[in-house]
N, C-alpha and C positions, 0 to 999 in steps of 0.2 A: 425230656431230652437231655443228653449229656452235653455239658458245656465246658467241662474241664476233665482232664484225665483222672484227677484225684477225687472228684465228686461229681454228682449229677444235680441239676436243677430242673424241676419239672413245672410245667405250666398247664393250667386247665383250659386255656384257649389260646388261639393265635394272637389275639389282642394283648393278652398278658405278656406273651413273648415279645411282641413288638414294643410294648410299653417299657419292658425291662432293658432292651438293647442299649439305650443311652447311658444306663448305669453300669453296663458290663465292662470288664477290663478289656484291653486290646487283645490279650490272649483268648479270652472268651469269645470276642467278636470274630477272631480268626476261626475258632472252632465252629461257631454257628455258620460262618460263611462256607466252610468246607462241607459241613454236615448238610446244609440246605441245597447242595449241588446234586444230591442223590435223590431223584424223584421216587425211587422205589421205597423210600422210607415212609411214605404217606399214601393214603388211598388216592386214586386218580382225581377225585373231585376236590382234593385239597392241594394240588400242585401249585395253584396260583398263590396260595398263602405261603408255601415254601419259597416261591420266587420272591415274594414280598420280603420275607425274612432275610433272604440272601442279599437282596438289593439294599435293605436298610443296614445290615451289618457292614457291608462294604462302604456305604456312604458315611457311616460313623467312623470307620477306619480312615477314610480319606480326609474327613474333616479334622481329625486329630493329628494326622501324620504330615500334612502338607507343610505347615509352617516349621515344625521341628526338623523336617528333612532339609528345608531350604537353609535354616540356620546352620545345620550340620555341614552342609556343603560350603557355605560362605565363611564360616568361622573355623570349623575344625579342619576341613580339607583345603581351606584358603582359596576357594574358587573366586576369581576376581571378576567374573562375568555373570551378572544377574540373570541375563537371558539364558545362558548356558545352565545355570542352576535350576531355573524353572523347567527347562527341557528335561534335565536329568530327573527331577522330581516326578514329572509326568511318566517318564520311562520306568522309574522304580515302581510307581503305583500300578502301572500296567503289568509289571512282572509279579507284583503281589497278587493281582487278580488271576494271572495265568498259572502261578506256581504256589498258590496258597497251601496246597497239599504237602509241600516240602517243609513247611514250618513245623518245628518240634516244640510242643508246649512245655517241655522240660527246660527250654532255654528262654531267655528274655526276648519278648517281642521286639523291643527297641534295639537291643543288641543285634538281633538278626536283621532288622530293617536297615540299620546303619551299615551293616556289613554289605548288604545288597547295594546300598547307595554308593558306598566306597568303590565297590567293584565296577558298578555302572559308570561312575565318574572317571575312573582310570581308563575304562574302555573308550569313553568319549574322547579323552585326551589323545589316546593312541590313534584314533581315527583322523585326528586333525593333521594338518601339515606341520612340519617341525617348527616353522616360524610362528605358528599360532600357540605353541605350548605355553608361552608366557602369560596367556590369559588366565591361567589357573595353576594350581600346584597340587600335587598328590597328597600333601599332608605328611604326617610322620609315619614311618613304616611301623610294622607290628612290633619289632624289637624295641623301637623307641617308646612305643606305648607301654610296653612292659617295664622299661626303665623308669618311665614317668610314675607308674603305679608303685614300683618298689621305692622310689625316692619319697613319694608322698606318704606312703604307709609305714616305712621303716627307718628312714634316715634320722639320725640324731641331730639335734639342733642346738644352737647357742641359746642362752637364757633370753636374749633380746627377741629371738624369733620363735620362742617356744609356744607362745599363745597362738600365733597364727598357724604354726605347724600342727598344734593339737586340734585346732578348728578344722583344718583340712583333713586330718586323719579321721575325725568324727564324720565329716561329709563322705569320705570314702567308705567308712564302715556302714553308714546309713545306706549308701548306694548299693553296696554288696548285699545288705540285708533285704533290699527290695527285689533282688534277683530270685528266680525260681530256685527251689531247694537244691536241686542237683547242680545247677550252675554255681550257686554259692559254694558248694563243696569243692568244685573244681578250682575256683578262685582262691579260696582259703588254703587249700593244699599247695597251690603254686606259690603263694606268699610264704608258706612254711618251707619252701625249697624242694617240695616233692616233684619229681620229674613226670612228664606226660605219660610215659609207659606205666609207671607205678600207679598213677591216678586212674588210668584206664582199667587196670586190674582191680583196683579197690571199688570202683563204681560199676564195673561190669559193662563198660562201653569201649568203643574202639579209640585208638590214639587220635584218629582223624576227628572223631566227635569231640574229644577233650580239647584238641587244638582249636577247632573252630568255635566251640563254646566259650573257651577262655578269651579269645581275641574279640568275639562279639561283646563279651562282658566288659572288656577294657574300653571299647568305644563308648559303651553306655555309661560306665563309671566316670570317665573323663568328662563326658558331656554334662553330667549332673554336677560334678565337682567344680568345673570351670565355668558353669553357667553364670 
């Protein structure tokens, strides 16, 4: 069965597949979760195994995502209400379950997930009464995230701060290197000053794809660098 767009992994039995899932990447788990939702892919007598694979893939995702999502809300988005953060985490995981088909394996799973969480948190704040908005904050806007990345990656420093700056640049470069290949290309081109329209032409995708992919990557990079 295919588990990544770029390659396929095959199993001789359903047990082998289930035993492999804890070792799969988050992107592979998403692919299995979506793949296992189509019962026409297997003979009627094997649909229960397909359901087992789908359930296990999602349980693996939930186990890995809950705490990082909560940290993202409390630290990155500066949510001051732990109960609200827990509620948003649950809503995000429900959205992942319902909208898994929207995930693009060419983009980072974590960047996509944090983008979903950010949007859901902002929606939650908007539903509150104005007097309640002090319980949390929306965090830095996207243009501030871009400014943060540019400063970390490109700003020249004094000799006294050179070592720290070099360490942070290495962390940024490592975080970029862990992104899917197409998303890496988008980020590196933006750092080189290439505009979204030109990037879209170079990689054969829409400007909307480039913009969303880039800002998802920014969330992921900052989360790893500032951890």
